[in-house]
C-alpha positions, 0 to 999 in steps of 0.5 A: 499499500503507496502512502501520501505524505502529508504536503502532498496530500495537501497540494491534491486537496488544493488541486481538487477544490476548483475541480469539483466547483467546477464539475458541480458547476458543468452538471448544473448546466447540463442538467439545467439545459436537459430540463428545459427541453420540450419533450421527456420520454419514459415508460408507463406500463410498456407505453411510450409518453411524452411529456411537455413541459409546462409554458407559465406564460402561455397558460398563466391567462388574465381574463379581466380581474382573475387569473386562469391556469390551463391544464392540458390532457396527457398524450402518448407518442403513438397517440391516434385519436378517434372524431367523435360528436360529443363527449360527456364525463365529470370533474372532481375537486381534491379532497383537500380543497376546501373552496372547491374549483371554478372552470372559466373555460374549455379548449378542444381539436376540431379538424373539420372547422379546418375546411366548414363551420362547425357549431358547438355547445356545452353544458352541465348537470343542473344537479352536482354528481356524477351524470350517470351511476357508476354502477352499470348494468349489462346494458351500461344503463346506471342502476340508479340514475341515468342522466344521458340521452336527448330525453334527458337534456331538460336536467342540463344548463347550456353553458356555451355555445357558438360556431367555430371557423378555420379562423378561429383554429390555433395550433394547439399542443393536444394533437401534436401542435395541429393548426385545429385547437378552438378554445372557446373565449372567457365572455363566451363561457359561463364559469362552474363551481365544482364542489370543494373536498371532492366534489364532482361536476359532470359536463357534456360538449357537444361538437365534432370534436377529437376523442381519445381510447384510455391512455392506461389500459386499466382505466376505466369510467370515472378513472382520473386522467393524466395531466400536463401543466402546473403543480397546483394543489386545488388542480382539479381531477379530469375523468375518463368520460364516455363518447356521447354518440350524438347524446343518444337515449341508447345507453350501450352505445357509449363508450369509455373515452378520454377528453383531448384538449385543455381546460382552465380554471380560476385561481389568485392572480399573482403579484408577482412573477414566477421564477423557476430555480436553477438548482439541479433537482437531487432527486431520483427520476420516477418510473411513471410521470406524475400526473401533474409534472412540478414546476415552482411557482415560488415567486421572485422578489421582483414585482410586475409593472403596474397596469396603464390605461391604453386607448383609441378612437376608431371611424367605422363606415358600413357601405349600405345596399338600400336605405332610407332617405328619411332616416338619419340615426342609428337606432339604438340596437345596432350601436350596441350591437357594433360596441360589444362586437367590437369589443368581443373581436378585440378581446379575441384577436392576436394582437390583443394578448397583452391588452385587458379590460377592453371596453368600447363606447359609441360616440357619434353614429349617423346615415347618410342615404343617397338617391339615385337621380336622373340627370339633366340631359338624359331622363332615360337613364339613372345616374350612376352612384359611386360605391359607398354613396350610402353608409352607415357611420360610427365613431367610437373610443375603445379604451383597455389597460395593459402592463409594459414589461419593455416600457412600449405602450401598444399601438391601440389603434392599429390593434383596433384595425387589425382586429376587424380587417383580420376577418371583415366578413365575419365581424360583419356576420357577427355584428348582424347575429347579434342585431336583426335591424332591417338598416343592418341587413343592408350593411356591408364589409366596414371601412375601419380607421384608428388611431391611438389616444394620448393621455390627455385624450383619454382624460377627456374621455373619462371627463366627458369632453372628448371631441372627436377627430377622425372621421369615416372615409367619406364617399366619392361625389356620384359621377356619370359612368364613362362609356364602354366602346368596346362593350357596346361593339360587343352588343352589336355583334351579339345582336347581329350575330343572333339575327342571322341565326334567327334568319337562318333557322326561320329559312330552315324551319320553312325550307323543312315544312315545305318538304313536308307539304310536297311530300303529303301531296305526293302521297294523297296524289298516289292515293286518289290514284289507287283509289280511281284504278281499284273503283274502275277495276271495280266497275268492270268487274261488275259490268262482265258480271251484269252482262253474263248474267244477262247472257244467261238469262237470254240463253235460258229464255231462248232455250224455254221459247224453244220448249214451249213452240215444240210442245204446242199443238198446231194451230186450228185450221182458221176459219173463212168466211166469218168472225169464230164463234163467241166462246172459242178463244185464240192463243194470243196469250201465251201465258195464258194459252200456256197455262191451258195446256200444261193443264190439260196435259195434266188432266190427260195424263191422268188417264 
């Protein structure tokens, strides 16, 4: 065994001190870098999973005076969701939560909305507890109670509804960052309180969303789902639900499914920014993921900057298709609808994430209606009016507040213009949905101009001393449309060609009719000729038969005469010298003589 002197040992200790410090520092950096990766891999019951690190600044959202945490559903790397037409599930508060928790919104994946509009509705069971008895019979019917099905819809309360379009979708982290994620705005969702100390509340989302089979093979209905988010001890539990199948009344059609998306719940707003500890963790890694990945919420000593007011003045002009020349004022319901729509559009816009408590107020509104008039030179044609001659014009003031982290104030005017112009057609449609006023029905897509107000102008507005300085875009004066020679020449050519075609068609029809008439006359003459020939033949035949019959009769008469002459007795000798006796008859009548002769013959033959 070798020995080391005390002096040598002290030298080695002096050298190892800096080496250990450098080594520890490098290990800390490596652990820090590795812990900041977006994706970590592990193994849960022979399944690969993806655990995304919480994004504090993105999921810690302000909703007016309240703050909201977002919790995302857990996904495996072979995530293969199924598109259904609804899901029903329950949520449960922590046993240690003595106050309960308030659900403020849901977010889910709607791939169908990328190609068409999709309607959605969110319901909550009016009473606390599960939507169906966890004890089920062989047909999946709750033994004691079951509130699933359209026949039980009166037991549910609608807390949100709307229409989802492609422009409402964003890239979410619940479907592989696919741009099909929709988050219900806070002002479109009626917050629902989950009872404290393990209380249960049921929800039903009716739309074509994505859900998935249970992540764990052993999971069943009302088992706790795995979540990604903050290590908040009061985070509510999301329980495994069932595919709603159109909320059918046939219970065996419901299949065990897990909700895919996010839910938002209300929490206390932090007055100081959260921090993440830079020191490496000394705990051993677990073999299975925790239900809520831990993240330090210990605030730093740096306080958040105070809120500051922001405002903008906007002029919005809606061109009108039709209008009443006697109407110069805008109905109050239309002004209120526009104020609400502007507030909603700016609040949900992408450029207003740093602005809170947005409010809009209509300060001026009028209708400018221009009728069509006849020019003095030509009384037969209406004077052509330029586009936007008739319009409904508004002047608004939009206010809000913001926290400036870099000392720069937002350009509120640009935010207003970008929010409305991002989808002017959608803005107009939603505005018309808010009010069915006939004047608003004639409005088309608006023209928007806005500018940012300074602090003095905001103070004047708050003191009711504000004066409108920006106007809606003035419409150009009506002008006559310049003649278009090309259109006239084209119209003349079309008329000439049409006339030629009509003449040719008429000529062809005449020729066709003439040929038909000639053919009909020829056939008629042939029929008449045939009839004459037939009549002549018939007449000749009759004449021949008549001559034949006549000859036969003459021959018969001649034979009868010859026979009679041969059978007559010789005439008696004539008397001479006077008239014959009165009683004697002479054969001057042949028939009478013949009859007497035959009678005499007959009488003679008897003897």
